[in-house]
MARBA-3410 file (N, C-alpha, C, O; in Angstrom, 1 decimal):
75
-284.7,-102.9,205.9,-285.2,-103.4,205.0,-286.3,-104.5,205.0,-287.4,-104.6,204.5 ~ -285.6,-105.5,205.9,-286.8,-106.6,205.7,-287.8,-106.3,206.6,-288.7,-107.2,206.6 ~ -288.0,-105.3,207.2,-289.5,-104.9,207.8,-290.1,-103.9,207.0,-291.2,-103.4,207.3 ~ -289.4,-103.5,206.0,-290.2,-102.6,205.1,-290.4,-101.5,205.5,-291.4,-100.7,205.3 ~ -289.0,-101.2,206.3,-288.9,-99.6,207.1,-288.0,-98.9,206.6,-286.9,-98.9,207.1
-288.3,-98.2,205.4,-287.5,-97.8,203.9,-286.9,-96.8,204.5,-285.7,-96.8,204.5 ~ -287.4,-95.8,205.1,-287.0,-94.6,206.0,-285.7,-94.8,207.1,-284.6,-94.3,207.1 ~ -286.4,-95.7,208.0,-285.4,-95.8,208.8,-283.9,-96.5,208.3,-282.9,-96.3,208.9 ~ -284.1,-97.6,206.9,-283.0,-98.5,206.6,-282.0,-97.1,205.7,-280.8,-97.0,205.8 ~ -282.9,-96.1,205.0,-282.3,-95.0,204.4,-281.2,-94.3,205.4,-280.1,-93.9,205.0
-281.6,-94.1,206.6,-280.7,-93.5,207.7,-279.5,-94.2,208.1,-278.4,-93.7,208.4 ~ -279.7,-95.6,208.2,-278.6,-96.4,208.5,-277.6,-96.8,207.3,-276.5,-97.3,207.4 ~ -278.1,-96.5,206.1,-277.1,-97.0,204.8,-276.3,-95.5,204.5,-275.2,-95.3,204.1 ~ -277.1,-94.6,204.7,-276.4,-93.0,204.5,-275.2,-93.3,205.5,-274.1,-93.1,205.0 ~ -275.2,-93.6,206.7,-274.5,-93.6,207.8,-273.2,-94.7,207.2,-272.0,-94.5,207.4
-273.5,-95.6,206.7,-272.8,-97.1,206.2,-271.9,-96.3,204.7,-270.8,-96.6,204.3 ~ -272.6,-95.5,204.4,-272.1,-94.5,203.0,-270.8,-93.4,203.4,-269.9,-93.2,202.6 ~ -270.9,-92.7,204.6,-270.3,-91.9,205.1,-268.7,-92.5,205.1,-267.6,-92.0,204.7 ~ -269.0,-94.0,205.7,-268.1,-94.7,206.1,-267.0,-94.9,204.9,-265.8,-94.6,205.0 ~ -267.7,-95.5,203.8,-267.4,-95.9,202.7,-268.2,-95.6,201.7,-269.0,-96.5,201.4
-268.2,-94.4,201.0,-269.2,-94.1,200.0,-268.9,-95.0,198.8,-270.1,-95.0,198.3 ~ -268.2,-95.7,198.1,-268.0,-96.4,197.3,-268.7,-98.1,197.5,-269.0,-98.9,196.6 ~ -268.7,-98.1,198.8,-269.2,-99.5,199.2,-270.7,-99.8,198.3,-271.9,-99.4,198.6 ~ -270.2,-100.8,196.9,-271.6,-100.9,196.0,-273.0,-101.8,196.6,-274.0,-101.6,196.0 ~ -273.0,-102.5,197.5,-273.9,-103.3,198.1,-274.8,-101.9,198.8,-276.1,-102.0,198.6
-274.2,-101.0,199.4,-274.9,-100.3,200.4,-275.5,-99.2,199.4,-276.6,-98.7,199.6 ~ -274.8,-98.9,198.3,-275.5,-97.8,197.4,-276.5,-98.4,196.7,-277.3,-97.6,196.3 ~ -276.7,-99.8,196.3,-277.5,-100.3,195.6,-279.2,-100.6,196.6,-280.4,-100.6,196.3 ~ -278.4,-100.9,197.7,-279.8,-100.9,198.9,-280.4,-99.8,199.3,-281.5,-99.7,199.9 ~ -279.6,-98.7,198.8,-280.5,-97.0,199.5,-281.0,-97.0,198.2,-282.2,-96.5,198.2
-280.5,-97.3,196.9,-281.2,-97.1,195.8,-282.6,-97.6,195.8,-283.6,-96.9,195.6 ~ -282.4,-98.9,196.3,-283.8,-99.5,196.6,-284.7,-99.1,197.5,-285.9,-99.1,197.3 ~ -284.2,-98.7,198.9,-285.1,-97.7,199.7,-285.7,-96.5,198.7,-286.8,-96.2,198.6 ~ -284.8,-96.1,198.1,-285.6,-95.1,197.5,-286.7,-95.0,196.6,-287.5,-94.1,196.4 ~ -286.6,-96.2,195.8,-287.6,-96.7,195.1,-289.3,-97.2,196.0,-290.4,-97.1,195.5
-289.0,-97.7,197.3,-289.8,-98.5,198.1,-290.4,-97.6,198.9,-291.5,-97.9,199.3 ~ -289.8,-96.1,199.5,-290.4,-95.4,200.2,-291.8,-94.5,199.2,-291.9,-94.2,198.1 ~ -292.7,-94.4,200.3,-294.1,-93.7,199.9,-294.1,-92.1,200.3,-294.3,-91.7,201.5 ~ -293.9,-91.3,199.1,-293.6,-91.6,197.5,-292.3,-91.9,197.6,-291.6,-91.6,198.5 ~ -292.0,-92.8,196.2,-290.6,-92.9,195.8,-290.2,-91.7,195.2,-290.9,-91.0,194.5
-288.7,-91.6,195.6,-287.9,-90.7,194.9,-287.1,-91.4,193.8,-286.1,-92.2,194.0 ~ -287.5,-91.0,192.9,-286.6,-91.7,191.5,-285.5,-90.9,191.5,-284.5,-91.4,191.9 ~ -285.5,-89.9,191.3,-284.2,-89.2,190.9,-282.9,-89.3,191.8,-281.8,-89.1,191.4 ~ -283.2,-89.9,193.3,-282.2,-90.5,194.1,-282.0,-91.8,194.0,-281.0,-92.5,194.0 ~ -283.2,-92.3,194.0,-283.0,-93.7,193.6,-281.9,-94.4,192.4,-281.3,-95.5,192.5
-282.1,-93.3,191.1,-281.3,-93.7,190.3,-279.8,-92.9,190.5,-279.0,-93.4,189.7 ~ -279.4,-92.1,191.2,-278.2,-91.6,191.9,-277.5,-92.8,192.7,-276.3,-92.8,192.8 ~ -278.1,-93.5,193.2,-277.4,-94.5,194.1,-277.3,-95.7,193.3,-276.4,-96.6,193.4 ~ -278.5,-95.7,192.3,-278.1,-97.1,191.5,-277.1,-97.2,190.4,-276.6,-98.3,190.0 ~ -276.8,-96.0,189.8,-275.5,-95.6,189.3,-274.4,-95.5,190.0,-273.3,-95.7,189.5
-274.4,-95.3,191.2,-272.8,-95.4,191.8,-272.6,-97.0,192.3,-271.4,-97.3,192.6 ~ -273.5,-97.9,192.4,-273.4,-99.3,192.6,-273.4,-100.1,191.2,-273.3,-101.4,191.1 ~ -273.6,-99.5,190.4,-273.4,-99.9,189.3,-271.7,-99.7,188.6,-271.0,-100.5,188.0 ~ -271.4,-97.9,189.1,-270.1,-97.6,188.7,-269.1,-98.4,189.7,-268.0,-98.7,189.1 ~ -269.2,-98.8,190.7,-268.6,-99.5,191.6,-268.6,-101.0,191.4,-268.0,-101.7,192.2
-269.3,-101.6,190.4,-269.0,-103.1,190.1,-270.2,-103.9,190.6,-270.4,-105.1,190.4 ~ -271.2,-103.1,191.3,-272.6,-103.8,191.4,-273.3,-104.4,190.0,-273.4,-103.8,189.0 ~ -273.7,-105.7,190.3,-274.6,-105.9,189.3,-275.8,-105.7,189.4,-276.4,-106.6,190.0 ~ -276.7,-104.6,188.8,-277.9,-104.5,189.5,-278.7,-105.0,188.3,-278.7,-104.9,187.1 ~ -279.9,-105.9,189.4,-281.0,-106.6,188.6,-281.8,-106.0,187.9,-282.2,-104.9,188.3
-282.2,-106.4,186.8,-283.2,-105.8,185.8,-284.2,-105.7,186.3,-285.0,-105.0,185.6 ~ -284.7,-106.3,187.6,-286.3,-105.7,188.1,-286.2,-104.4,188.4,-287.1,-103.6,188.2 ~ -284.8,-103.8,189.0,-284.6,-102.4,189.4,-284.7,-101.4,188.2,-285.3,-100.4,188.4 ~ -284.3,-101.6,187.3,-284.6,-100.7,186.2,-286.2,-100.9,185.9,-286.9,-99.9,185.9 ~ -286.7,-102.0,185.6,-288.1,-102.4,185.1,-289.1,-101.4,186.1,-289.9,-100.6,185.7
-288.8,-101.8,187.5,-289.6,-101.1,188.2,-289.3,-99.7,188.1,-290.4,-99.2,187.6 ~ -288.7,-99.1,188.2,-288.1,-97.7,188.0,-288.9,-97.0,186.6,-289.6,-96.0,186.7 ~ -288.7,-97.6,185.6,-289.3,-97.3,184.4,-291.2,-97.2,184.8,-291.8,-96.2,184.8 ~ -291.8,-98.5,185.1,-293.1,-98.3,185.8,-293.4,-97.1,186.5,-294.3,-96.3,186.1 ~ -292.6,-97.0,187.6,-293.1,-96.0,188.5,-293.1,-94.5,187.8,-293.8,-93.6,188.2
-292.3,-94.2,186.6,-291.9,-93.2,185.8,-292.9,-92.9,185.1,-293.2,-91.7,184.8 ~ -293.4,-94.1,184.8,-294.7,-93.9,183.6,-296.1,-93.7,184.1,-297.0,-93.5,183.3 ~ -296.4,-93.7,185.6,-297.2,-93.4,186.2,-297.1,-92.4,186.5,-298.3,-91.9,186.6 ~ -296.2,-91.6,186.8,-295.9,-89.9,186.9,-296.4,-89.4,186.1,-296.9,-88.4,186.5 ~ -296.4,-89.8,184.8,-296.8,-89.0,183.1,-298.4,-88.7,183.2,-298.9,-88.2,182.2
END
């Protein structure tokens, strides 16, 4: 993710979630990856954002604000 290679990060995070599907930080990081790839996948981003939140991760407000901004662009 630090290299802005969100496609590669998605693969690594998906592997981590195979080991522990409830790991909050990995779910959140994967949600961020889905927002940041080109084109963004808002549906998958929301799925992993919600998994992270259900597991106790406090999702930053920027994530929801940025998601809404991307949704509004699609309209």
